[in-house]
VEXMAR-147654 format. One line per 5 residues: number of its first residue (from 1); for each residue x, y, z of C-alpha. Coordinates in steps of 0.02 Angstrom, whole numbers. Example, Ala and Ser with C-alpha at 12.3 -4.5 7.8 and 13.67 -1.06 7.14 Angstrom:
1 = 615:-225:390 | 684:-53:357 .
//
This chain:
1 = 3507:-312:2110 | 3612:-162:2172 | 3778:-116:2096 | 3919:-201:2184 | 4067:-89:2223 .
6 = 4213:-110:2341 | 4296:49:2413 | 4332:144:2574 | 4188:262:2619 | 4296:354:2739 .
11 = 4353:464:2589 | 4177:533:2573 | 4202:643:2719 | 4359:732:2657 | 4355:918:2611 .
16 = 4404:930:2423 | 4487:1090:2374 | 4442:1165:2207 | 4572:1132:2073 | 4574:1165:1888 .
21 = 4500:1019:1794 | 4544:1013:1613 | 4412:884:1558 | 4378:697:1548 | 4297:555:1458 .
26 = 4218:390:1500 | 4193:221:1415 | 4140:43:1466 | 4169:-137:1412 | 4042:-276:1428 .
31 = 4132:-418:1513 | 3984:-544:1533 | 3842:-577:1661 | 3842:-634:1838 | 3738:-788:1811 .
36 = 3579:-700:1875 | 3536:-611:1712 | 3632:-455:1765 | 3763:-380:1646 | 3939:-335:1706 .
41 = 4030:-187:1633 | 4207:-125:1662 | 4188:66:1672 | 4340:175:1643 | 4337:359:1688 .
46 = 4482:470:1631 | 4500:638:1719 | 4624:771:1660 | 4690:916:1763 | 4826:1043:1761 .
51 = 4992:986:1831 | 5087:1142:1778 | 5078:1321:1837 | 4888:1322:1802 | 4859:1211:1955 .
56 = 4864:1356:2073 | 4795:1257:2218 | 4929:1122:2195 | 4799:987:2229 | 4800:812:2159 .
61 = 4661:702:2094 | 4511:662:2208 | 4537:506:2315 | 4366:453:2256 | 4285:500:2095 .
66 = 4096:525:2129 | 3988:424:2003 | 3799:427:1981 | 3696:297:1886 | 3523:344:1824 .
71 = 3382:259:1732 | 3381:337:1561 | 3190:317:1547 | 3115:399:1703 | 3278:489:1762 .
76 = 3275:409:1932 | 3436:376:2018 | 3484:193:2015 | 3639:205:2121 | 3792:311:2163 .
81 = 3966:260:2208 | 4146:317:2214 | 4294:254:2107 | 4449:231:2218 | 4601:329:2166 .
86 = 4712:195:2246 | 4679:77:2100 | 4683:217:1968 | 4823:236:1841 | 4899:411:1853 .
91 = 5020:480:1725 | 5050:630:1613 | 4973:659:1443 | 5108:647:1317 | 5166:818:1252 .
96 = 5163:781:1070 | 5123:878:909 | 5081:805:743 | 5150:963:664 | 5341:935:648 .
101 = 5373:1123:639 | 5344:1162:823 | 5371:1104:997 | 5265:1151:1151 | 5335:1258:1288 .
106 = 5408:1152:1433 | 5284:1221:1562 | 5132:1151:1472 | 5084:999:1575 | 4922:895:1589 .
111 = 4905:748:1709 | 4770:613:1693 | 4697:488:1812 | 4613:332:1742 | 4486:257:1866 .
116 = 4423:83:1829 | 4281:-15:1916 | 4167:-158:1874 | 3983:-115:1875 | 3842:-246:1883 .
121 = 3681:-182:1805 | 3516:-278:1786 | 3435:-278:1610 | 3334:-119:1582 | 3206:-69:1456 .
126 = 3279:109:1427 | 3457:83:1485 | 3566:184:1604 | 3653:354:1607 | 3816:359:1701 .
131 = 3872:533:1761 | 4033:606:1836 | 4028:790:1889 | 4170:901:1955 | 4225:1076:1978 .
136 = 4318:1188:1929 | 4368:1249:1757 | 4509:1374:1739 | 4450:1551:1763 | 4549:1614:1610 .
141 = 4452:1506:1482 | 4415:1623:1336 | 4260:1546:1259 | 4151:1527:1421 | 4067:1656:1530 .
146 = 4123:1639:1713 | 4210:1475:1673 | 4267:1447:1854 | 4087:1430:1909 | 4031:1304:1777 .
151 = 4133:1147:1807 | 4114:990:1696 | 4002:835:1684 | 4052:676:1591 | 3908:570:1531 .
156 = 3897:394:1452 | 3748:288:1405 | 3712:104:1427 | 3576:56:1299 | 3421:-46:1354 .
161 = 3321:-176:1265 | 3222:-40:1175 | 3385:-5:1077 | 3485:-164:1072 | 3442:-351:1080 .
166 = 3454:-420:1256 | 3580:-546:1200 | 3684:-412:1110 | 3741:-296:1256 | 3846:-148:1204 .
171 = 4032:-109:1230 | 4054:81:1205 | 4172:155:1083 | 4344:209:1151 | 4449:353:1093 .
176 = 4612:291:1012 | 4727:434:1059 | 4759:546:1204 | 4695:725:1175 | 4825:854:1129 .
181 = 4897:950:1276 | 4901:1113:1178 | 4882:1196:1009 | 5014:1307:937 | 4949:1480:892 .
186 = 4953:1520:703 | 5015:1345:664 | 4921:1213:565 | 4840:1090:688 | 4791:913:646 .
191 = 4744:777:766 | 4663:602:751 | 4519:608:874 | 4447:441:806 | 4380:303:914 .
196 = 4366:115:901 | 4208:10:929 | 4241:-175:955 | 4057:-215:920 | 4076:-146:742 .
201 = 3942:-9:772 | 3950:136:654 | 4028:294:727 | 3992:478:688 | 4101:619:750 .
206 = 4050:802:789 | 4086:944:905 | 3958:960:1045 | 3923:1072:1195 | 4003:1021:1358 .
211 = 3900:1015:1518 | 3918:1116:1675 | 3968:1022:1830 | 4018:1053:2011 | 4035:1229:2081 .
216 = 4164:1303:2197 | 4038:1285:2339 | 4009:1099:2298 | 4162:1047:2194 | 4131:857:2196 .
221 = 3944:828:2218 | 3894:652:2285 | 3788:586:2215 | 3811:684:2053 | 3677:784:1967 .
226 = 3521:707:1899 | 3483:695:1711 | 3443:882:1702 | 3610:913:1622 | 3651:1100:1598 .
231 = 3758:1151:1446 | 3899:1272:1472 | 3870:1458:1443 | 3967:1507:1287 | 4049:1676:1277 .
236 = 4001:1789:1138 | 4062:1735:969 | 4082:1551:1019 | 3975:1399:999 | 3990:1210:1004 .
241 = 4039:1207:818 | 4156:1361:835 | 4235:1330:1003 | 4413:1400:959 | 4456:1562:875 .
246 = 4532:1491:719 | 4568:1528:533 | 4551:1407:446 | 4408:1359:565 | 4440:1208:680 .
251 = 4337:1065:605 | 4314:879:638 | 4276:752:502 | 4114:663:542 | 4173:501:462 .
256 = 4356:489:511 | 4365:597:666 | 4512:695:596 | 4526:871:671 | 4618:1012:580 .
261 = 4624:1201:579 | 4732:1344:639 | 4702:1428:807 | 4738:1615:798 | 4708:1673:978 .
266 = 4816:1629:1129 | 4717:1566:1278 | 4622:1422:1348 | 4464:1353:1261 | 4342:1221:1323 .
271 = 4264:1106:1188 | 4185:933:1178 | 4199:797:1052 | 4052:678:1038 | 4058:502:955 .
276 = 3883:436:913 | 3866:245:905 | 3738:179:779 | 3681:0:775 | 3568:-44:627 .
281 = 3533:142:606 | 3483:169:789 | 3581:286:905 | 3625:180:1051 | 3762:278:1143 .
286 = 3863:440:1136 | 4035:453:1215 | 4096:630:1255 | 4271:696:1280 | 4264:861:1371 .
291 = 4435:942:1361 | 4522:1113:1378 | 4633:1158:1232 | 4777:1273:1279 | 4822:1382:1131 .
296 = 5000:1447:1163 | 5148:1518:1074 | 5255:1367:1026 | 5436:1364:1004 | 5490:1318:829 .
301 = 5546:1137:818 | 5668:1180:683 | 5784:1322:734 | 5922:1384:623 | 6070:1450:722 .
306 = 6248:1503:689 | 6373:1625:757 | 6294:1802:766 | 6454:1895:716 | 6620:1842:645 .
311 = 6774:1939:603 | 6910:1884:482 | 7044:1951:371 | 7033:1946:182 | 7100:1782:113 .
316 = 7059:1683:273 | 6956:1525:254 | 6803:1556:363 | 6736:1398:445 | 6551:1416:491 .
321 = 6473:1330:642 | 6300:1261:628 | 6209:1269:797 | 6035:1229:723 | 5910:1122:810 .
326 = 5815:979:725 | 5871:1029:552 | 5906:889:436 | 5968:987:281 | 6028:1162:255 .
331 = 6059:1303:135 | 6191:1437:159 | 6202:1603:63 | 6365:1697:104 | 6295:1868:49 .
336 = 6420:1917:-85 | 6328:2040:-202 | 6312:2017:-389 | 6356:1829:-392 | 6255:1672:-367 .
341 = 6395:1549:-330 | 6415:1601:-148 | 6307:1460:-81 | 6326:1291:1 | 6217:1147:55 .
346 = 6345:1075:175 | 6306:1064:362 | 6461:1169:414 | 6537:1240:257 | 6693:1347:239 .
351 = 6708:1499:125 | 6836:1626:74 | 6762:1801:47 | 6826:1889:-112 | 6855:2057:-36 .
356 = 6840:2162:121 | 6676:2220:189 | 6531:2171:295 | 6426:2020:233 | 6261:1957:295 .
361 = 6262:1769:294 | 6097:1673:286 | 6071:1497:354 | 5907:1410:315 | 5866:1251:405 .
366 = 5759:1129:305 | 5732:1252:157 | 5570:1220:62 | 5479:1162:219 | 5333:1268:283 .
371 = 5425:1279:448 | 5595:1311:379 | 5693:1430:491 | 5819:1561:448 | 5967:1630:543 .
376 = 6078:1776:501 | 6260:1810:539 | 6366:1964:508 | 6539:1928:444 | 6663:2071:441 .
381 = 6803:2039:322 | 6938:2164:355 | 7036:2209:200 | 7022:2395:192 | 7193:2436:262 .
386 = 7280:2439:91 | 7442:2519:151 | 7550:2612:26 | 7721:2680:62 | 7744:2856:0 .
391 = 7925:2904:-39 | 7945:3084:8 | 8084:3207:-24 | 8262:3158:-65 | 8400:3261:11 .
396 = 8590:3252:-17 | 8681:3311:144 | 8869:3296:155 | 8870:3177:8 | 8748:3063:101 .
401 = 8579:3009:39 | 8422:3045:146 | 8240:3001:112 | 8078:3044:202 | 7939:2913:208 .
406 = 7753:2918:244 | 7607:2795:223 | 7430:2803:164 | 7300:2673:215 | 7123:2652:273 .
411 = 7177:2588:440 | 7091:2646:599 | 7172:2752:733 | 7211:2595:831 | 7323:2525:697 .
416 = 7506:2482:737 | 7656:2507:619 | 7821:2411:603 | 7946:2494:478 | 8103:2412:420 .
421 = 8227:2525:329 | 8362:2393:296 | 8532:2354:366 | 8647:2507:374 | 8504:2635:373 .
426 = 8497:2759:516 | 8381:2721:600 | 8349:2545:538 | 8167:2533:604 | 8020:2634:670 .
431 = 7848:2610:745 | 7788:2783:688 | 7652:2799:560 | 7757:2932:467 | 7938:2909:519 .
436 = 8015:3062:437 | 8193:3079:361 | 8299:2921:357 | 8485:2909:308 | 8506:2769:178 .
441 = 8646:2641:172 | 8763:2719:43 | 8855:2558:14 | 8705:2454:-46 | 8652:2451:-226 .
446 = 8470:2451:-168 | 8378:2450:-2 | 8209:2367:29 | 8092:2473:135 | 7941:2381:213 .
451 = 7804:2415:330 | 7675:2302:420 | 7511:2383:468 | 7403:2284:589 | 7219:2334:613 .
456 = 7080:2228:693 | 7207:2086:705 | 7232:2088:516 | 7409:2124:460 | 7442:2198:287 .
461 = 7606:2255:214 | 7685:2356:82 | 7863:2358:15 | 7962:2472:-95 | 8140:2458:-157 .
466 = 8247:2612:-147 | 8383:2601:-280 | 8549:2680:-238 | 8607:2741:-407 | 8786:2793:-430 .
471 = 8819:2975:-415 | 8846:3059:-582 | 9021:3103:-645 | 9033:3260:-749 | 9141:3254:-904 .
476 = 9164:3369:-1058 | 9227:3297:-1225 | 9393:3378:-1276 | 9394:3496:-1423 | 9437:3411:-1585 .
481 = 9351:3520:-1714 | 9421:3691:-1757 | 9391:3819:-1900 | 9202:3794:-1894 | 9161:3973:-1856 .
486 = 9080:4045:-1700 | 8955:3901:-1675 | 9023:3760:-1569 | 8947:3591:-1528 | 8979:3540:-1346 .
491 = 8968:3352:-1302 | 8948:3282:-1127 | 9050:3131:-1077 | 8968:3126:-909 | 8920:2961:-826 .
496 = 8749:2921:-744 | 8690:3101:-768 | 8508:3146:-808 | 8514:3339:-806 | 8646:3456:-868 .
501 = 8687:3640:-837 | 8816:3725:-950 | 8894:3895:-903 | 9034:4007:-973 | 9171:4091:-877 .
506 = 9093:4043:-711 | 8936:4140:-744 | 8800:4028:-670 | 8652:4135:-719 | 8580:4122:-841 .
511 = 8654:3953:-890 | 8722:3935:-1064 | 8611:3784:-1094 | 8516:3641:-1002 | 8540:3519:-1148 .
516 = 8648:3364:-1133 | 8746:3411:-1291 | 8709:3597:-1330 | 8761:3699:-1482 | 8820:3875:-1438 .
521 = 8856:4026:-1547 | 8992:4138:-1483 | 8996:4319:-1522 | 9178:4322:-1570 | 9333:4221:-1584 .
526 = 9432:4181:-1423 | 9463:4060:-1284 | 9325:4024:-1165 | 9309:3932:-995 | 9162:3814:-992 .
531 = 9082:3726:-836 | 8963:3577:-839 | 8856:3535:-682 | 8773:3364:-692 | 8635:3293:-582 .
536 = 8525:3139:-568 | 8375:3101:-458 | 8417:3035:-283 | 8606:3070:-307 | 8732:3206:-259 .
541 = 8783:3323:-406 | 8957:3337:-491 | 9042:3468:-603 | 9186:3482:-733 | 9271:3627:-824 .
546 = 9371:3647:-986 | 9425:3780:-1114 | 9377:3795:-1299 | 9454:3895:-1439 | 9339:3977:-1563 .
551 = 9399:4017:-1741 | 9310:4087:-1897 | 9202:3965:-1995 | 9267:3863:-2143 | 9145:3748:-2235 .
556 = 9154:3652:-2395 | 8998:3605:-2502 | 8914:3615:-2673 | 8732:3618:-2721 | 8641:3452:-2741 .
561 = 8625:3397:-2921 | 8469:3327:-3000 | 8482:3155:-3084 | 8502:3149:-3275 | 8471:3024:-3412 .
566 = 8624:2932:-3471 | 8605:2988:-3649 | 8681:3169:-3661 | 8715:3184:-3472 | 8814:3345:-3421 .
571 = 8835:3417:-3245 | 8895:3589:-3184 | 8974:3611:-3010 | 9015:3765:-2906 | 9117:3756:-2744 .
576 = 9050:3854:-2593 | 9102:3886:-2411 | 9262:3979:-2422 | 9289:4147:-2337 | 9445:4208:-2426 .
581 = 9485:4232:-2609 | 9649:4138:-2595 | 9564:3978:-2543 | 9629:3817:-2629 | 9503:3698:-2712 .
586 = 9523:3509:-2754 | 9384:3418:-2848 | 9382:3229:-2878 | 9233:3177:-2990 | 9269:2991:-2985 .
591 = 9299:2850:-3110 | 9228:2870:-3285 | 9208:3058:-3266 | 9270:3183:-3397 | 9363:3275:-3326 .
596 = 9408:3169:-3175 | 9490:3309:-3074 | 9490:3497:-3061 | 9563:3641:-2954 | 9440:3772:-3013 .
601 = 9305:3847:-2907 | 9174:3822:-3050 | 9184:3662:-3159 | 9062:3638:-3308 | 9014:3499:-3431 .
606 = 9066:3353:-3323 | 9000:3193:-3409 | 8998:3008:-3360 | 9025:2858:-3473 | 8914:2737:-3369 .
611 = 8755:2737:-3270 | 8738:2733:-3079 | 8779:2836:-2928 | 8937:2941:-2946 | 9033:3009:-2795 .
616 = 9107:3183:-2799 | 9225:3255:-2668 | 9266:3437:-2639 | 9411:3491:-2524 | 9442:3676:-2477 .
621 = 9596:3736:-2389 | 9605:3909:-2304 | 9705:3982:-2159 | 9780:3809:-2124 | 9606:3740:-2102 .
626 = 9550:3604:-2221 | 9370:3551:-2247 | 9303:3416:-2365 | 9129:3381:-2427 | 9064:3227:-2518 .
631 = 8903:3204:-2614 | 8837:3096:-2759 | 8745:3116:-2925 | 8638:2985:-3014 | 8660:2945:-3198 .
636 = 8500:2849:-3246 | 8480:2725:-3389 | 8345:2779:-3519 | 8187:2669:-3514 | 8135:2540:-3649 .
641 = 7951:2500:-3684 | 7850:2369:-3780 | 7659:2374:-3801 | 7528:2255:-3873 | 7341:2237:-3896 .
646 = 7237:2081:-3942 | 7055:2071:-3996 | 6939:1981:-4116 | 6770:2014:-4196 | 6653:1989:-4049 .
651 = 6480:2026:-3980 | 6456:2141:-3830 | 6529:2132:-3707 | 6687:2115:-3822 | 6855:2090:-3734 .
656 = 7015:2182:-3774 | 7176:2116:-3696 | 7315:2247:-3678 | 7496:2225:-3614 | 7646:2336:-3573 .
661 = 7827:2283:-3545 | 7957:2413:-3488 | 8140:2405:-3433 | 8184:2552:-3322 | 8275:2603:-3163 .
666 = 8128:2706:-3097 | 7941:2673:-3096 | 7851:2690:-3264 | 7675:2750:-3272 | 7542:2716:-3407 .
671 = 7386:2796:-3481 | 7285:2679:-3595 | 7145:2763:-3700 | 7018:2632:-3764 | 6928:2748:-3884 .
676 = 6758:2727:-3799 | 6787:2859:-3665 | 6870:2737:-3546 | 7052:2750:-3485 | 7163:2638:-3375 .
681 = 7326:2667:-3280 | 7361:2479:-3272 | 7509:2406:-3363 | 7406:2261:-3431 | 7232:2189:-3416 .
686 = 7068:2167:-3510 | 6943:2301:-3566 | 6761:2260:-3617 | 6660:2351:-3746 | 6472:2360:-3725 .
691 = 6428:2458:-3885 | 6440:2405:-4069 | 6577:2493:-4167 | 6763:2507:-4211 | 6884:2583:-4082 .
696 = 7059:2656:-4093 | 7174:2624:-3941 | 7328:2722:-3883 | 7449:2708:-3736 | 7570:2840:-3660 .
701 = 7716:2783:-3546 | 7813:2909:-3438 | 7927:2930:-3287 | 7923:3065:-3153 | 8101:3064:-3085 .
706 = 8273:2999:-3120 | 8274:2994:-3307 | 8113:3089:-3349 | 8042:3030:-3520 | 7873:3011:-3614 .
711 = 7826:2887:-3755 | 7656:2869:-3843 | 7600:2722:-3961 | 7439:2714:-4060 | 7340:2557:-4118 .
716 = 7210:2602:-4254 | 7047:2501:-4264 | 7111:2392:-4123 | 6934:2330:-4069 | 6787:2275:-4180 .
721 = 6617:2250:-4087 | 6475:2170:-4185 | 6284:2183:-4155 | 6182:2042:-4069 | 6020:1971:-4148 .
726 = 5847:2023:-4085 | 5744:1871:-4025 | 5553:1856:-4043 | 5412:1732:-4082 | 5226:1719:-4074 .
731 = 5115:1580:-4000 | 4943:1533:-4066 | 4840:1506:-3964 | 4911:1555:-3790 | 4759:1486:-3690 .
736 = 4704:1307:-3727 | 4637:1152:-3647 | 4728:990:-3600 | 4607:895:-3708 | 4667:995:-3861 .
741 = 4845:1041:-3813 | 4911:1101:-3987 | 4994:1265:-4026 | 5089:1347:-4174 | 5248:1446:-4147 .
746 = 5305:1577:-4276 | 5480:1657:-4276 | 5485:1846:-4274 | 5671:1869:-4228 | 5789:1980:-4323 .
751 = 5970:1962:-4373 | 5988:1776:-4328 | 6039:1632:-4432 | 5976:1487:-4321 | 5845:1453:-4184 .
756 = 5827:1336:-4035 | 5672:1316:-3923 | 5652:1234:-3752 | 5478:1194:-3680 | 5442:1178:-3488 .
761 = 5373:1002:-3510 | 5540:939:-3583 | 5512:966:-3767 | 5637:1055:-3882 | 5668:1098:-4067 .
766 = 5789:1179:-4187 | 5650:1234:-4307 | 5616:1424:-4310 | 5431:1389:-4345 | 5344:1237:-4279 .
771 = 5188:1156:-4207 | 5188:1073:-4032 | 5075:963:-3924 | 5089:990:-3736 | 5091:844:-3615 .
776 = 5055:936:-3452 | 4923:1062:-3399 | 4958:1224:-3306 | 5064:1378:-3348 | 5199:1317:-3469 .
781 = 5349:1412:-3535 | 5435:1422:-3710 | 5613:1495:-3719 | 5688:1546:-3888 | 5878:1561:-3920 .
786 = 5929:1652:-4080 | 6112:1651:-4149 | 6184:1767:-4281 | 6330:1742:-4403 | 6454:1806:-4272 .
791 = 6402:1678:-4143 | 6307:1809:-4039 | 6158:1734:-3947 | 6003:1817:-3877 | 5847:1737:-3792 .
796 = 5667:1778:-3744 | 5529:1673:-3660 | 5339:1663:-3675 | 5199:1571:-3580 | 5053:1460:-3625 .
801 = 4902:1434:-3511 | 4833:1256:-3519 | 4671:1220:-3431 | 4605:1042:-3393 | 4584:907:-3263 .
806 = 4611:720:-3280 | 4579:586:-3147 | 4592:397:-3140 | 4582:282:-2988 | 4611:94:-2995 .
811 = 4478:-16:-2910 | 4582:-168:-2862 | 4752:-191:-2782 | 4847:-333:-2695 | 4959:-270:-2553 .
816 = 5049:-440:-2525 | 5227:-372:-2550 | 5260:-472:-2710 | 5313:-315:-2802 | 5151:-316:-2912 .
821 = 5007:-197:-2880 | 5058:-177:-2696 | 4999:3:-2687 | 4838:97:-2725 | 4868:274:-2795 .
826 = 4751:375:-2908 | 4825:469:-3054 | 4775:646:-3100 | 4835:801:-3191 | 4794:985:-3176 .
831 = 4762:986:-2985 | 4823:1113:-2858 | 4754:1036:-2699 | 4707:861:-2652 | 4629:759:-2507 .
836 = 4579:577:-2493 | 4490:475:-2359 | 4466:286:-2365 | 4327:204:-2260 | 4290:25:-2202 .
841 = 4118:-57:-2215 | 4070:29:-2049 | 4107:206:-2112 | 4268:223:-2010 | 4412:319:-2088 .
846 = 4562:202:-2097 | 4671:303:-2210 | 4683:485:-2261 | 4814:603:-2338 | 4832:773:-2425 .
851 = 4985:713:-2519 | 4937:652:-2696 | 5103:562:-2708 | 5070:454:-2553 | 4992:282:-2593 .
856 = 4883:172:-2482 | 4976:11:-2444 | 4832:-74:-2353 | 4874:-19:-2179 | 4751:48:-2045 .
861 = 4785:193:-1927 | 4959:233:-1993 | 5005:53:-2010 | 4944:-7:-1839 | 4879:-165:-1926 .
866 = 4835:-227:-2099 | 4662:-206:-2172 | 4574:-375:-2208 | 4520:-423:-2387 | 4364:-337:-2439 .
871 = 4284:-189:-2522 | 4328:-11:-2462 | 4253:158:-2513 | 4347:320:-2546 | 4306:503:-2564 .
876 = 4432:615:-2658 | 4415:806:-2656 | 4527:913:-2769 | 4543:1082:-2849 | 4598:1112:-3031 .
881 = 4707:1249:-3101 | 4556:1369:-3101 | 4527:1333:-2916 | 4363:1239:-2963 | 4320:1097:-2842 .
886 = 4302:917:-2895 | 4241:769:-2791 | 4256:582:-2836 | 4181:431:-2752 | 4219:248:-2783 .
891 = 4268:82:-2706 | 4423:-20:-2696 | 4436:-211:-2690 | 4579:-263:-2578 | 4640:-444:-2596 .
896 = 4799:-515:-2533 .
//
């Protein structure tokens, strides 16, 4: 029976323009039989074509898709027909990418038409081949030669009874997902090209070679080609299994249909995906998807974006805008060098930059993702103005204060300035960078000068305070001292002055002095006119004049007297300073002095009846001038000393305690001589003698000023140092065995009266000669202590080498926690290393240790569980003191 189709044949006579076909695929579904033994199939053909700028002809889908049906056995044409576009489903292939990092360009567009018809086919031995053929492929396809002349052919097979049971007609597999519209160049591509077979047939996936189809001369052949299908002509370097320039290579998993790889060349590539259907191991059908992959430059799906440039002043809080696309989390680095705290993970953070300068801010959208995107922004933080007011020259004009001002800064030439010189200043303000000379307000105590410099919209300011100090007032102290000779001390009584210029008789050059209070020597007596000019910074100067009378010098003094001891004190005094022989003298030597008063120029043998400081006053009168002089002498109490030493018969080091006690008004110094070559300047302390002998001790006390005296005291035989005994003993024998651990000790000391011995295994004795039995093996020590008649003790030690090895291991223990025989532990002596292993009846190690003090308590594997009652074997390996190895084997009976 012929295939039953319903359509309008008028469409067969249309002229079909060539358009760019992208590809297609076909599948069918068995829907039953028509009651005459014929099978009915719903056949679906999907055709893909450009709908974007690639469709240069701007043509749509064919009104009728031309289909040919052939016998798969002899290749004869069974029928041909057209599938009506009017009942077809037309829409766009979704523009989707599995890779979340990219989005396709908006002009990438593929449209598909899904034609569906019901075919009725009689049962066949070899089955049917259904073919759709169309022209034309895009002329810019990279992997085909002359692609616009090759077209495409879509083929599907309906198996016959040679392949499937007559009562088990086939429903072909169907692709699950639409093909991808495009691949992103240099981006990982992955796509699920799997299919579903409702019959449960096994599916296998692979790339295959597409077929050529219609030509520009016959773009939609009707009926389509016969079974002599022609594969496409691959361009050099391409094949069915390498259809796209890619690294890693574009591959498809034969089991799952998963495609992956990375396309590396921009362009259009034709390829075919074949899905083989196997039933009970027999290939019964192959569905093919012929499709053109567009490899294009994709826009990143995640785009980091923020403001390109920002300008702020130092101290401003900078609020950042986040204009990123598809980012879900972010990382900001504000670009401050040498710190790692200038970061944020907020969407739109704020930040205050620490100083002026240009900072490169980094924004990363979705950091850590392979498709993370980074944006950069330059933030200019203006803080480089740093204005500083420079106070220039000060000038006093007509008793008015004038200042000049300037400014230093890093401002640009476009900066503006706003000066404020304070109320009362002339002028009070200025917009000049360097305003020049300004008259200050003379009534104010201080004036605040400020300037605001504005550059790049950032204002910065500086301020200085000009103090208005009071003008100095010159003043000269009146003359109150006469008769002091040709030298005169001038004193200024000026107020608020800082510099002074003194002149005589109006002679301004050279000045007499620039000191505040100068001392001047006049050449001769007379009356002199003196002028003082005073000045201070930032003030107007002032002057004052006076007269001074200069007379010959009169002074009164006597030489300084050295202090004396109270016993036998006697002082001599001579008056000095008078100029004339008729000068009058008046001495006053104070209370307790003999004599107390005198009018002589020279006074001798003045003595005092008590100690302490004594005040002496001398007054000289000459030419109506009187001068007095006062000084003191010191009468010092004589010192008193007491010394003592304390020692006993002793052994080295022998101690000698010495002590000094003095009463004096001045420091007393000591020199102790201990008779053994040692001396000390300490007042008291302890000295130790290391050598045997008898020693004389002496001490000298002395003073260096005030009342200068020396005293020496001797102590004969003050220290007696006795000899210590000499220890010594012999051991016989020094090398022995633990099985015969007996020795004899003989005293060989000298000078002792008693002995005491201590043995390293705990033994001790007061016998000088003795026999001893050792209880332990190894290297043992004997120490002798010898005491003489003076209680002096000396000691010496010797060693004994005891060889031997003893071992004992119990063979029964009861670890039941009753406090009796709960642990198994071998006993040994003379060992240096130790190792034990305990085995169960199967030869498994259940306990082991290298610690000879650690017992076995019946546990297995560090106490994981208790060992059951029974017999257990052990191996013990040990080394004795001579490093000789020993090994012991035995068994243990464990019973609880």
